[in-house]
C-alpha positions in Angstrom: 4.4 -71.9 55.6 2.9 -70.3 52.5 2.9 -66.4 52.6 -0.2 -64.5 51.6 -0.2 -63.2 48.1 -2.3 -60.0 47.3 -3.7 -59.7 43.8 -5.4 -56.4 42.8 -7.7 -55.5 39.9 -8.0 -51.7 39.1 -9.8 -50.2 36.1 -8.7 -47.0 34.1 -8.7 -48.3 30.6 -12.2 -49.0 30.1 -13.7 -52.4 28.6 -11.8 -54.5 26.4 -12.4 -57.8 24.8 -10.1 -58.2 21.9 -7.5 -60.0 24.0 -8.1 -63.4 25.7 -9.6 -62.6 29.1 -6.4 -64.1 30.9 -4.1 -61.9 28.8 -5.7 -58.5 29.0 -3.6 -55.3 29.4 -3.3 -54.0 33.0 -6.2 -51.4 34.0 -8.7 -52.8 31.6 -12.1 -54.5 32.6 -13.5 -57.4 30.6 -17.1 -55.8 30.8 -18.4 -52.3 32.2 -22.0 -51.5 32.1 -23.3 -48.2 33.4 -19.8 -47.5 34.8 -18.0 -44.2 33.7 -14.2 -44.8 33.8 -12.0 -42.1 35.2 -14.8 -40.1 36.5 -14.2 -38.9 40.1 -12.8 -42.4 40.6 -11.5 -45.3 38.7 -15.2 -46.3 38.0 -18.4 -44.1 38.6 -22.0 -45.3 38.3 -23.7 -43.0 35.7 -26.7 -40.9 36.2 -30.1 -41.5 34.8 -31.3 -39.8 31.5 -34.2 -37.4 31.7 -37.2 -36.6 29.7 -36.9 -33.3 27.8 -40.6 -33.4 26.6 -44.1 -34.6 27.7 -45.5 -37.7 26.0 -46.3 -36.3 22.5 -49.2 -38.7 22.1 -50.8 -36.2 24.6 -50.3 -33.5 22.0 -51.2 -35.6 18.9 -52.7 -39.0 19.7 -51.2 -40.9 16.8 -47.6 -40.5 18.0 -45.9 -43.9 19.2 -42.2 -42.9 19.3 -39.9 -40.3 18.1 -38.2 -40.9 14.8 -35.8 -37.8 14.9 -34.9 -34.9 16.8 -33.0 -31.6 16.1 -32.1 -28.6 18.0 -32.5 -25.5 15.5 -31.0 -22.1 16.3 -33.5 -20.1 14.5 -33.1 -16.2 14.4 -36.2 -15.7 16.4 -35.0 -18.0 19.1 -33.8 -21.7 19.3 -36.3 -24.7 19.2 -36.2 -28.1 20.0 -37.9 -30.1 17.3 -39.0 -33.7 17.2 -40.6 -35.9 14.4 -42.6 -38.9 15.1 -42.9 -42.2 13.3 -45.5 -40.8 11.0 -43.3 -37.7 10.2 -45.5 -35.4 12.4 -43.5 -32.4 13.4 -43.4 -31.1 17.1 -41.6 -28.4 18.9 -40.6 -29.0 22.6 -40.8 -26.0 25.0 -40.1 -28.0 28.4 -40.4 -31.4 29.7 -44.2 -30.7 30.3 -45.0 -28.6 27.1 -44.9 -29.3 23.5 -46.8 -28.2 20.3 -47.9 -30.2 17.2 -47.0 -28.2 14.0 -48.1 -30.4 11.4 -47.3 -33.2 8.9 -43.9 -33.2 7.6 -41.8 -36.4 6.7 -40.0 -39.2 8.5 -36.4 -38.9 8.0 -33.5 -41.5 8.4 -31.1 -38.9 9.8 -31.1 -35.8 11.9 -32.6 -32.8 9.9 -30.1 -30.2 8.9 -30.2 -26.4 9.5 -29.3 -23.9 6.7 -30.2 -20.1 6.5 -32.8 -20.2 9.1 -34.5 -23.3 7.9 -34.7 -26.6 9.2 -34.5 -29.1 6.1 -36.1 -32.6 6.7 -35.4 -35.0 4.0 -37.8 -38.0 3.6 -36.6 -41.4 4.3 -38.6 -43.0 1.4 -36.6 -41.5 -1.5 -39.8 -40.2 -3.3 -41.1 -37.5 -1.0 -40.0 -33.9 -1.5 -38.1 -32.6 1.7 -40.0 -30.3 4.0 -38.8 -26.8 5.4 -39.5 -25.5 8.8 -38.7 -21.7 9.7 -39.5 -21.7 13.3 -43.2 -20.7 12.4 -44.1 -22.2 9.1 -43.9 -25.7 7.9 -43.8 -26.1 4.2 -42.5 -28.1 1.2 -39.0 -27.1 0.5 -39.1 -24.8 -2.6 -37.3 -24.6 -5.9 -38.0 -28.1 -7.1 -35.2 -30.0 -4.9 -34.7 -33.8 -5.4 -36.9 -36.1 -3.2 -33.7 -37.4 -1.5 -33.1 -39.3 1.8 -29.8 -37.7 3.0 -28.8 -34.2 3.6 -25.9 -32.0 4.8 -24.6 -28.5 4.5 -21.4 -27.4 2.8 -19.8 -24.1 2.2 -23.3 -22.2 2.5 -25.1 -24.8 0.1 -27.8 -27.5 1.1 -26.7 -31.1 -0.1 -29.3 -33.7 -1.0 -28.4 -37.3 -2.0 -30.2 -40.7 -3.0 -33.4 -40.5 -4.6 -35.2 -43.6 -5.6 -34.8 -42.6 -9.3 -31.2 -41.4 -9.0 -29.7 -43.2 -5.7 -26.1 -42.1 -6.6 -26.7 -38.5 -7.1 -25.6 -35.8 -4.7 -27.4 -32.4 -5.6 -26.3 -28.9 -4.5 -28.5 -26.0 -3.7 -27.6 -22.5 -5.0 -25.2 -20.5 -2.6 -27.1 -19.3 0.3 -30.4 -20.6 -0.8 -31.7 -23.9 0.1 -34.8 -23.3 -2.2 -32.6 -22.9 -5.3 -31.8 -26.1 -7.1 -29.9 -25.6 -10.4 -30.7 -28.4 -12.9 -27.2 -29.4 -13.6 -25.9 -28.9 -9.9 -25.3 -32.4 -9.0 -22.3 -34.9 -8.9 -22.9 -38.8 -9.3 -20.9 -41.0 -7.0 -19.9 -44.4 -7.6 -22.7 -46.3 -5.7 -26.0 -45.6 -4.0 -25.6 -43.1 -1.2 -26.0 -44.2 2.3 -24.9 -41.1 4.2 -23.3 -37.6 3.8 -21.2 -35.4 6.0 -19.5 -32.1 5.5 -16.2 -31.2 6.8 -14.3 -27.8 6.4 -12.9 -28.5 3.1 -14.6 -31.6 1.9 -17.8 -33.7 1.7 -17.7 -37.3 2.6 -20.3 -39.6 0.9 -20.6 -43.1 2.0 -22.0 -46.1 0.0 -22.0 -49.8 0.8 -18.1 -50.7 1.4 -16.8 -47.5 0.5 -16.1 -43.8 1.3 -15.6 -41.1 -1.2 -14.4 -37.6 -0.9 -15.5 -34.5 -2.8 -13.1 -31.6 -2.8 -13.6 -28.1 -4.0 -16.0 -25.2 -3.5 -18.0 -24.6 -6.6 -20.4 -27.5 -7.8 -21.3 -28.3 -11.4 -21.9 -26.9 -14.0 -18.8 -24.5 -13.6 -17.2 -26.8 -11.1 -13.7 -27.1 -9.4 -14.9 -30.2 -7.5 -13.0 -33.4 -7.7 -14.5 -36.9 -6.6 -12.1 -39.2 -5.0 -12.0 -42.7 -3.5 -11.1 -42.5 0.0 -11.6 -45.8 2.2 -13.0 -49.2 1.7 -15.2 -48.7 4.6 -18.9 -47.9 4.0 -21.7 -46.7 6.4 -24.4 -49.0 7.8 -26.8 -46.2 9.1 -26.6 -42.5 8.4 -27.8 -42.0 12.0 -24.4 -43.3 13.2 -22.7 -40.4 11.4 -21.6 -37.7 14.1 -19.2 -34.7 13.8 -16.5 -34.0 16.6 -14.5 -30.7 15.8 -12.7 -31.5 12.5 -13.5 -35.1 12.6 -16.5 -37.3 11.5 -17.2 -40.7 13.1 -19.5 -43.5 11.6 -20.2 -47.2 11.9 -20.5 -50.4 10.0 -20.4 -54.1 10.6 -16.6 -54.1 10.8 -16.2 -51.2 13.4 -16.4 -47.5 14.3 -14.3 -45.2 12.5 -12.9 -41.5 12.9 -11.6 -39.4 9.8 -10.7 -35.9 9.1 -11.2 -36.8 5.4 -7.5 -37.8 5.0 -6.7 -40.6 7.6 -8.7 -43.2 9.0 -8.7 -44.6 12.6 -10.8 -47.7 13.7 -11.9 -46.8 17.2 -13.0 -50.1 18.1 -9.5 -51.7 17.2 -7.9 -48.9 19.1 -9.9 -49.6 22.2 -9.8 -53.3 22.1 -13.5 -53.8 21.1 -13.3 -55.0 17.5 -14.3 -58.7 18.5 -17.2 -57.5 20.6 -18.5 -55.0 18.1 -18.3 -57.6 15.3 -19.9 -60.2 17.3 -22.8 -57.9 18.2 -23.3 -56.8 14.7 -23.2 -60.3 13.2 -26.9 -60.6 13.9 -27.6 -57.3 11.9 -30.7 -57.1 9.6 -32.3 -54.1 7.9 -34.6 -53.6 10.8 -31.9 -52.6 13.2 -30.9 -48.8 13.7 -27.5 -47.4 14.7 -27.9 -43.9 16.2 -25.0 -41.7 17.6 -24.2 -38.4 19.0 -21.3 -36.8 20.7 -21.3 -35.2 24.0 -18.4 -33.6 25.7 -15.9 -35.5 23.6 -17.8 -39.1 24.2 -19.2 -40.9 21.1 -22.6 -42.4 22.2 -24.0 -45.1 19.9 -27.1 -47.0 20.7 -28.2 -50.1 18.6 -31.8 -51.3 18.4 -33.9 -53.8 16.5 -37.0 -52.0 16.1 -38.2 -51.4 19.7 -35.7 -54.1 21.2 -32.8 -52.7 22.7 -29.4 -54.4 21.7 -26.6 -52.3 23.2 -25.4 -48.8 23.8 -21.5 -48.4 23.5 -19.5 -45.2 24.3 -16.2 -44.1 23.3 -14.0 -41.7 25.1 -12.6 -40.0 21.9 -9.5 -38.7 23.4 -8.5 -41.8 25.3 -10.0 -44.5 22.8 -11.7 -46.1 25.8 -14.9 -48.0 25.6 -17.6 -48.7 28.1 -21.4 -49.7 27.8 -24.8 -48.1 28.8 -28.1 -49.9 29.5 -31.5 -48.8 28.6 -30.5 -46.1 26.0 -32.9 -46.8 23.2 -32.3 -44.1 21.0 -33.3 -42.9 17.4 -31.2 -40.2 16.4 -29.1 -37.8 18.8 -28.9 -34.0 18.4 -26.7 -31.8 20.2 -28.0 -28.2 21.6 -26.8 -25.3 19.5 -25.8 -22.2 21.0 -26.8 -23.3 24.5 -25.4 -25.3 27.6 -24.0 -28.6 26.7 -26.7 -31.1 26.0 -27.5 -34.2 23.8 -31.1 -35.0 23.1 -32.4 -38.2 21.6 -35.6 -39.7 20.5 -37.0 -42.5 22.6 -37.7 -45.6 20.5 -39.9 -46.9 23.4 -42.1 -43.9 23.6 -43.1 -40.6 22.0 -40.8 -38.6 24.1 -37.6 -36.6 23.5 -34.9 -37.3 26.2 -31.9 -35.4 27.5 -28.5 -37.2 28.0 -26.5 -34.8 30.1 -27.5 -36.1 33.4 -25.9 -39.3 32.5 -22.6 -37.7 33.3 -23.9 -35.9 36.5 -24.8 -38.7 38.9 -26.9 -37.7 41.8 -29.8 -38.5 43.9 -32.2 -37.0 41.8 -31.1 -39.1 38.7 -30.6 -42.4 40.6 -33.0 -43.8 37.9 -33.7 -43.4 34.2 -36.7 -41.2 33.4 -38.8 -44.4 32.6 -38.2 -45.6 36.2 -35.4 -48.1 35.4 -32.9 -48.3 38.2 -29.1 -47.5 37.2 -27.5 -50.6 38.6 -23.9 -51.0 37.1 -22.0 -54.2 36.5 -18.2 -54.8 36.3 -16.2 -57.8 35.2 -12.5 -58.1 35.9 -10.0 -59.9 33.7 -9.2 -63.6 34.6 -5.9 -63.5 36.5 -4.2 -66.8 36.3 -1.6 -67.8 39.1 1.5 -70.3 39.0 0.4 -73.3 40.7 -2.6 -73.2 42.7 -3.7 -70.4 45.0 -6.2 -70.5 47.9 -8.1 -67.3 48.2 -9.3 -66.6 51.6 -10.9 -63.2 51.1 -11.9 -60.7 48.4 -11.6 -57.0 49.2 -13.8 -54.3 47.6 -12.7 -50.6 47.6 -15.8 -48.7 47.2 -18.3 -45.9 48.1 -21.9 -46.4 47.9 -24.4 -43.4 48.7 -28.1 -44.2 49.5 -30.4 -41.8 47.6 -33.4 -42.2 49.7 -33.6 -45.4 51.9 -33.3 -47.5 48.8 -30.6 -49.6 50.7 -28.4 -50.5 47.7 -26.0 -53.3 47.8 -22.9 -54.6 46.0 -22.3 -58.2 45.5 -19.4 -60.2 44.2 -19.3 -63.3 42.0 -16.3 -65.2 40.9 -15.3 -67.9 38.3 -12.2 -70.1 38.1 -12.0 -70.5 34.3 -11.4 -67.7 31.5 -14.0 -69.5 29.4 -16.5 -69.6 32.2 -19.8 -67.8 32.0 -21.5 -68.6 35.3 -20.4 -66.8 38.4 -20.5 -68.2 41.8 -22.0 -65.3 44.0 -20.4 -64.9 47.6 -22.6 -64.9 50.6 -21.3 -61.4 51.8 -22.8 -58.4 50.3 -21.7 -54.6 50.7 -24.2 -51.9 51.8 -24.3 -48.1 51.7 -21.4 -46.1 53.0 -20.8 -42.5 54.0 -17.3 -42.5 52.3 -14.7 -44.7 51.3 -14.7 -48.3 52.6 -12.7 -51.4 52.1 -14.9 -54.3 52.9 -14.1 -58.0 53.0 -15.9 -61.1 51.6 -15.0 -64.7 52.2 -14.0 -66.8 49.1 -12.3 -69.8 50.5 -11.6 -71.5 47.2 -8.4 -72.8 45.4 -7.9 -72.6 41.7 -5.2 -71.6 39.0 -6.9 -68.3 38.5 -9.9 -66.0 39.2 -12.2 -63.6 37.5 -14.7 -61.4 39.4 -18.0 -59.7 38.8 -19.3 -56.9 41.0 -23.0 -56.2 40.7 -25.0 -53.4 42.2 -28.8 -54.1 43.3 -31.1 -51.2 44.0 -30.6 -47.5 42.9 -27.9 -45.3 44.7 -27.1 -41.5 44.4 -23.5 -42.3 43.7 -21.4 -45.4 43.4 -17.6 -45.3 43.1 -15.6 -48.5 42.5 -11.9 -48.4 43.4 -10.7 -52.1 42.9 -11.0 -55.5 44.0 -8.2 -57.2 45.7 -7.6 -60.9 46.9 -5.8 -62.4 49.8 -4.6 -66.0 49.4 -1.7 -68.5 49.9 0.1 -70.5 47.4 -0.7 -74.2 48.2 2.5 -76.3 49.2 3.1 -79.1 46.5 2.1 -81.7 48.8 -1.5 -80.3 48.9 -1.9 -79.9 45.2 -4.1 -82.2 43.4 
């Protein structure tokens, strides 16, 4: 008589899709949506994001969505600032209180902070940047270039890419963002698409290339050197984010990390190059790629106008990827000099949102602030078996805490081909628990391999997923077709 054969799926290496589904590395999942890997368990449901501001349309009626956010540590006290699609500037005091400051400009990146000024470059390449010191909004002084991109390096404001001189990177006077020497610029090799400053170098991205500027003193009496660095450009300045001594950015090929000397392809390292390149194959100029870093996680939201495409997250230390639903962000900005927080502008409403509760799942954040329930999805690798296996039962190890009589459930679907897309859903569903439970669902199917999908319905306070196990028998040769 054939003996039972256990097969187990456990997930501690995040989501991967570079390998064929039937040849994946142990511990990886084929798809993870709204699960946090290795967070209180192998997989934990994320919390919902929250609103950090009121609807800005109640403060200024023309506001439709938030174009950019910034947390500015002014000497008189830090302020959370937001700009709408028309370039109107607001300060946010709380989730229920905000003030309209006045007409600024609409940027293509997070505004930069230098010498007690929030400097806001205009995304059109013809408007002069604006300056806000926490009380007064004005045009940036000193005849600065009408540049689209900005950074701060060695106590100088940097502005790059005007419509007239798209390749030009200009430097302010030392310690003075309102002083702009006529000869204080360097022309790079192509139109500038993004700028970032590290401790000892400035990175300048164009289409298909990264260049590095080393040195401390800009022209005319310069010690700066312009050098080619990588054959990887930047698709959107909003994808650029700092992480310690590193900078991260994205293009159609992948997501990259550098210290201005070496480069790491994070998508390749995490087994996500194929997924990323397939996702970006439909890219058009109306798409936005907006990113930020929260507690060592790079969060990248992709949208086509108001249409959400995807949100991918990379654990930067472990090179592990997963996905989040319903994060429609236009620029992320970390809190400065305060408790860890990552703010983002909502593309679907005129609100600023806070991200930290995503990593603090609880009953109070069982849903995103817009009312969308967080209902995670996990898909396993496809596991082939020698000969044929008749699976009697699937066992799910999990915890599912109900928040408020919402009656959440987990269901299991299976497929018998690694190329399959449609799952057959099992009749048995799994309800809320008061602790760990190993629940059984009848499968009663025979095949040369199986892949599974676990789907949650309804909001929960917490969901922990520990693994999927199968119980089956090898079919005797006389019973194989």
